[in-house]
N, C-alpha and C positions, 0 to 999 in steps of 0.2 A: 218694243223682244219679238212680234209675230212674225218681224220679217227674219230678224237674227238665228232665231231657233226653229226648229223642229219637233214637232210631238210625239213622240212615241209611247203609247201604252202598251203595256206589255198583259195579253188580256188572258194567251193561249195556256198555260198552266194548270195540271189536273187535279190540283185538290186534293193531292191522294194523301195531304196529316189532314183535311174535317173528316175523314172518315166516311161517312155512306150520302152525307148532308150534297155531296159532290155528286154523285154515279149517275145524275137525270141531271143536272145542276150545272155548269161555270162557275169555278170560285169566283170569276169576277160579276154575274148577276145574280150570288143570294142577294134577298133582301139583307138588309140593316137599316133601321128607322125607315120602311117604308120608303125606300129605296134601294135601287141593285147596289153594291160595292160600285164599283164602277163608276158611279155617280161622283163619290167623294176625289178622287183623283181630278176629273176631268172639272166637274165643276172647279176644284184648285188652281187646276188651269187656264182656263177661266176667267178666274176674278182678279190674274196678274199679264193679263192681253191677249195669250193665245188664243188664236182664232180657229183652228186648223187642227187636226193631229191623228196620228195611223196609229189606226187601231186593231192588233195583231189578236186574230180568234181563231177554236178549233173549226175548221174545216162544217165538223161534223153540227156548230153552232151558228152557223153563220145565220139563219131566218129568226133567231131569237135575241142574235144582238143585232141586228137590222130594226126589229122592234122595239127593243131598247131602247136603242138613242136617241129613236123615235120620239120616245116618249119618258125624258132623262131628265130634261127640265133645266138646258143648258144648250147656250147659241153656238154651240163649237161644229162643227164643219169633221164629219168624220170620213175617213178612209180606211173601210171595212177590209181589212186583208187576211183571208182565211190562209191556216200551214196544217201540215199533214198529224193526225196525231199518234199512224201509224211507227212512227221515228222516232215519237218519243224526245222532242226537240230541247234542246236546252235553250236557255233565255240570247245566248249568244247564236247561234242557230235564230231565233228568229229575227233577229239584230241581222242576221247573215241572208233573211231572205226582201226586208225592205228596203237593203242600205242604196239598191239602184235607185229609189225615189228619196233619198233624202242628200239636199245638196249643199246644206248650209250645217252646219253644229244642231248639232242632238240633244233634247233635254226626253229624258227613258225611265219611262213612271212604268213600278209596277200595276194593276190595275188593284192590286189589295191593300195597296196603300191608303190611309186616312192620316195628314199630314197638314198642319196649319200653317206653314213654316212662309218665310217670304222669299219667295221667289228671286226677287229684284236684287236682293241682300248677297244668295245664292250665285245667283248670276254674274253679280262684280265682285266675287271672288275668284270666279272662271275668269275674266277679262281682269280684273288688277293683276296678273298672276302669268296672265297669255299660258294659263294652264290648258293640256290636251287634255285631260282626263279628273273633274271634279264628283267627287262623291258628297252624297247629306249621309252625317253622322248624328249619330242621335244617343243620348243617354239609356239604359236599359230604363232606369227610372220612370221616362215617358213613354216606356211601351210596354211596361211591369205592371199589369193590373193587379195581380198578389203579390204578395210578399214572396212566395215561397215559389214563385217561377224561375225557372233555371237558363240562364245567361240562353243555353243550345236550344231551349224550346221556344226564345224569342229568334232565334237565328235560322237559317235552313240547314240544324238539326249540331253545328259545328259550331266552337268558339270562336272568335277572329281574335287572333291577336295584330294591332294595327300602334305603327306607329309615325309618329311624329315631333314634326321637327314646331320649333317657339310660334316659326308662322302658318302652322297648320296643313306646313308639303310632307306629301305623304312617305315616309322610308321605307314603310314596312309593312303590309299588309297581308296577310296570311291568318288559313283558319288550323286548327290542330290537328287537323288529316295532312296534314304537311312536315307537319315536325318530327324531327329524328331524334328517340329519346332527347325528348322533350326539351330539343334545343333550340331553340327560335336561332332562324339563318340570319347573319345581318353581314349585307357586302364594308369589305374595309375602307372602299371608296366611296360609300355612303359618309361612317362616320369622319372622314378625312373633312370632309366638307360641310356638315352635320352634325357636327359630336356632339349638340343638346338633344338627345330623344325623348322625348317621354313615349314608352309600350304604354297602351290603353287594352285592355281584356273585357273593358264593359260597355263596351259602344257598341250601338246597332248600325249595320248597313241597311242604311231606309230603302235601298233602293231606286234611289231618285240619281242617276247621273247627269253630270253637261258630258259630250263625248264630241270633241274636231271630227271632222267629215274624214282627216286620215286615218282615226281609229278605224271608221267603219272600210276603208278601203283597205288597210290589216286585216281585218276579221275576215273580209271577204278573200283574199289568199290565203289565209291561216283557216281550215275549212275543219281541222283539228280541236278546234276551241271550241267549244262548246257549253261555257256557263259563262257570264260575266264577271260576278262573284267570286267563283271560283279556279278562273285559269284565265281569265284575259284581263281582269285589275291586277291581280299578284305581278301575273307578265307582265304590263304595263310597269310600273311599282318599280318592281325590281331592277329593271332593263333602263329608267332613268339614269343609273351610274353607271352604266358599259362604257362610256367611249372619255379614256383618259386622258389630259392633257396634259402633261408633266411643264414647267414653268422654266428656262432656264437658272433664275435664281429661285428660288426655297423664297416665299414669303417667311418672313420672323414666325415663330413659332408655330409653322405650318408639319404635319407630321410628311417626312418624306416614304416612299409605297418602298423605298430602299432599303430600309432600316424596320426591320421587322421588331427590334426592340421599344419602338417609340410606341407602340400598342398593345403593348405588355399588357397594359391594366385593361385591358380591351377583353383579354385572351379565352374570359368566360365567355361573353356573347358571341365568338366569330366562331361560326360553323362553316360556312362556307368561304374557303380563300379566293378559289379562279374564278374568274368568268363563264359561263356557260354561254353556248352559243345562241347567238340569237335566229328566233326563228323569224323565218324569211325576211329577214333584213331589216329590223322595225329601222333601222335610220335614213334606207330608202324610200319609206314615205311623207318623215316627217318633212313639211315645205322647209323651204327658209325664212329664217327670222323677218322680220319686216323691222326700222330700226325700232318702233317702241320694243317691239321683242327683245330686239337684239341687247338694249337697253338693260330690261326685265332680268336675263340670262347671264349679262355678267358676272364674274365672279366677287364675291363679295372677300373683303379681306383678309387677308388669310387661309380660303380656299382656295385648293389644290385645281380640279378637277373641273372644267365645261361640264353640262349637260345641252343634250340638242333641245332634248322635252322638258316637260315638268309636269307629274300629277298633284294635286291639293285636295282637300274635306275641308267642308265647311260645317261646322256643331251649331246643333240648336243645343240651348239649353236650360227650354223651357217652351212650353206648349203640345200641341198633341204631332206625335208620334208613333205610327201603330201598322205592322203589318198585320193583316186580317187571314196568316196564313195555317192556322188551327183549330180544334174544333175547340179548344179550350180559349184560345184569343176573342174568336167570333161572339162565342159567348157571354163570354167578361163584356166583349165590348159593346154587346147588344144593349146591355141595361146602362151603358152612360151614352150612346149615342144621340143623345136628342142634344147635349153641353157642348159635346163636335162637330154635330151640324151646326152649328152658333155659330164656334169657332173657326171655321171652313168657307159656311156664307158668307161671312163679315155683315159689320156695321149696318144693318138698316137692311137685313134680307130680311124680310119675314117667314119663318120657320113655321110651317100649319103641325098642330100638338094633333090634336083630336080634329081630322076633317069634319068638316058641315054636314057630310049624308052619316053621321052615323047616329043610330036611334039611341040611348045611352033609357035604359026607364029608372025609374027613384029610388029613390035608397042606395042610387049604383055610384061609385068613387073610382076615378084611376087618378092617382098624384102627377105632378109637376112632370117628373122623368119618363115618364109611359107618351107613347103614342102609336095612332088609334088610325086603321088608315079608311080608304073610302070605300061605305057602304056595309062596314062593322053594325053588328046588333047584338045590344050588350042588355044581361034582363033583369030582373029588379034587385039587391042587394047584392051584388057582382061587390071588386074587391081586386084593383091593379092596380100594380104597383114596380116599376121599371121593369115595366116589360111593353113587348112590342106585337101590335097585333096588326097583320098586313091584310091587305083587300078580301071584303066578304065571308068575313069570320064570326060566325055564330056563339054567345054564348050566351048561357044559359041560367036560369036567377042563381043564387048563394054560391058562385063559384071564387074561387080565390088564385087571382095568379100575381107571382112575384119571378120576377127576375127571368122572366119565359121570353122565348118567340114563336109567336103562335104565323106561321106562312097565308100561302091563298088558298080561302076556305075550309079552313078550318071548325069544326064545331068541337063548342067542349056541352059538357052534358049538367042537369042539375046537381049542384053538392059537391063538385071536383073541387080536389086540393090539385093545385099546380105551384110546385117550386124548385128553379134553374132547368126545365124544362123546352129542349126544342121541336116544336112539333113542325111537321113538314108538308106542303098542300096536300088537300085532300083526307088529311086522317080527322078519325070521325074518334072521344075518347066519352065512354059513356059515363051513366049517373056513378057517384059520390064515390069517383077516383080519387088517388092519394097518389101521386109520381114526387118523388125528386128527381133532382140530378140523371132526367132521362133525357132520352130520343125519342120519339116515336116520328118514322119513313111515313113516304109520302103515302096516301090511300089506307094504311093500316086503320082496323077499329081495335081499339082496345077495350078490351070486356069489362060491364060494371064491376062493382066496388074491388078493383083492381088497386092493389099498394105493389108498391114497388119502389127501388131505392138503386142510380146507379144501373140500370137497365134501359137493353133497345129493343125495340120494336119494329119488325121489321129489317130489311139488309145488312150488310155487315157488322159486327158489332163497331163500338164506337168504345176508346179509353175516354171513363168520364172520369 
């Protein structure tokens, strides 16, 4: 697999939906279960035999990423490529920067993805159908830590509408921002060849893609495409059906494009009747098919058109698949990261729940779902439940910590009670504080006896 695919990890995102957490720390380096968030994507690629990866990072944080990958705990070799932050580059822009380095098919994965998909099966779907672009989809339930979480909060802010043929051929890929008057656009030519399309609005684009080399060449030639999800994929999926071939004799039962009455039953679905101009002439980038690909592309009985390329989806139905791209998701995923860590690391991999260097005094307890990192000191009669403590945290006597994240060098003084709180590095929480659903920014001191609910201490406000 390593020779067939080149891995690309997208870690240059600004993390604007993470609130103040990413003011000074890139999203991919936020601690998650005593590891940088980036670790989970890299570890998963390594698990399935990939030995090298291109790492796209913000140019102002190259030093931090160099330090992080050296301590990441994976044996992959990383080629770190910085990109400008001033230009507000999208995911497609970032891929365009590294395109000259990619000589084979690319497997592209977001640095904020925690997922245990079987990459071998994902790749097999791509190979089996000779797909040009294959995307990983998962039901919202796998990415939905809370039953009340809205679909748009689990995507990039827009609800996706995804049309799939019975073999998981991508027939439609659009978000709600593309709709006019709440009408989903569907091509007639697509319906002629794929009359049985199931439209989904509850699937998550996991931001893991396999792209053929020609797709990257097309992307380089089309500099107006900024986003993979928002622009590249809709363009590729839509224009699969743009090259018609009408046979001399129509197959029995086939719909003829010259007879509009044959599609009256689908009239409520048909919004786009004409073929828009192809951007940079997609067909000119598609290589000639070899014998195997020609057999895969041969029209099925009853089909009217052939397509020069195809796009497919691989669907997960169980397991772990979450993009940690909002404050709420980061908070929720931190509570269950130990189990997800086990799933991604694989059987036989030892996961250190409490580091050997941790000092924990008498009558203190940490539940089996908590993780405590190097150099932490826990006082007497403390209770730590479903929480993560990063390096060198100090917790004094009679402290209760539940569903919380403490980043490096945090101090919690005697008698304090934290529930669903994220505490950033070097923060100091004084005696007898009671904090619920709060965020404490880096270096901030919370005064003694503070009682707060849903507040942010220091930095910009975050919707909790």
